[in-house]
N, C-alpha and C positions, 0 to 999 in steps of 0.2 A: 111700422107698427111693432111695438114690443110684443114679445110672445110670452111674457110673464107679468104677474102682479107681485110687487115686492113691498115688504115692510122690514124695517130694522128696529130691534127692540133692545133695551138696556138690560138684557138677561144673560145669565151664565148659560153655558152650553146645555147641560142636562135639563135645566128648568125651561129653556126655550123649546127643546124637543118635546118635553111633556106638555107644555102649554099648546104647542102646535097640534099634538095628537088630540088634546081635549077640545080645542077649537074646531077641528075637522069633525070630530064625533058629534059636536053640537049642531053641525050642519048635515048630519046623516051619512058622513063618510067613515068608512072603516079602513084600516090599513092592510092591504093585500100583500105588500112586499116592503122590504126595507133593505136598502143597499148602503152599507157603511163604506163610503168611498175611501175614507182615510185608511181604514184597515186593509182594503184591497190594495191600495197604493203601497202600504207598508209591506204586505206579503209579496207583491209582484215586482215592485220598483225600489223598495228599500225604505229605510227610516227617513233619509233626507227628503225624499219625495213626499212622504206622508206629513213631515213637519212643515214643509213648504206649503202644502195644501191647507193644513189646519183641520179643524173638525168639519166634516161634510157628510151628511146623510141624505139619501133620497128615499122619500116615502111614497109608496104607490097607493094613493088614496082612491077609494071606490065608493060611490053611492049606488047600491044595488038597483034602486028604482030607476035612477037615471041611466045606468048602464043597460038595463033591460029595454028601456025605451029607445036608446040609441042603436042597440043591436037588432031590435025588431024592425027599426026603420031601415037600417043599412048594416048587415052583418060584418062588412069589411071594417067598420069602425072599431072593432076589437083590436086592430093593430095600433090604434091610438089610445087604448086604455091600458092601465088606469091613468088617472090624472096624477102626474108627478108633482110632488111638493118637495122642495129642497130646504134644508136647514143647514146653514153654514156659518162658520166663525173662523176668520183668519187668525193665524198665529199672533198672539199678543193683542188681539182686538178687544175693545171694551164692550162691543155690541154684537149681537147675532142677527143675521139676515135670514129671512124666511121668504121663499119665492114659490108661487104656484103657477102652473101652466095656465095661460089664458085659453079657455076652452073655445074661444072664437077661432082659434087656429084649426079646429075640426071643421068648422063651417066652410073654410076655404077648400077643404078636400071633398066636399059634398054639395050637391045641389038640393038635397032633401029638406023640405020645410020642417019635417019632424026632427031632423038632426039639428037644425037651427034652433028649435024650441028647447031641446035638451042642452045645447051649448049655452043658451041664455040662462037656463035654470042653474046649470052647474057654475056658470060664471058668477051669478048672484050669490050662490052659496059660498064659493071659494073667496070671493071679495068680503063676504060677511065674516068668514072665519079669520081672515087676515086683519080685518078692521078690529075684531075683538082682541087680537094680539097687540094692537097699537097701544092699548092701555096697560098691557102686562108690564110688571115691574113698577108700576105707579102705587103710591100709598093706597091702601084699601083693597088691593088686588089679592 
């Protein structure tokens, strides 16, 4: 089983990051954290490591209503939050890849029916956000 949902879009880096933010917001997700992996690599490992990686950001997306339901059902679920969404573009790439965690991975860690319901809801919303990105870069967008 894959642990991510993935789409590839014909967008430049900054445009893809902004469209991803917008698509997540459209599904009720805010961004709690942002990790610029490329900048971290450059600072800690040097320019060559950053260049080899390309553009790479991890967005910590959270839908507060879903997080509340998950934490009420099982407080330990906080260790699996927020839902990570990766936007990445390799050096010289013509497209940008966006990946979201598959919330069903949470279900594997819990036997709670309430957690399963939250994971199903989060999965539906994250898939919808990614689906909306599939048309990004098309005429009329």
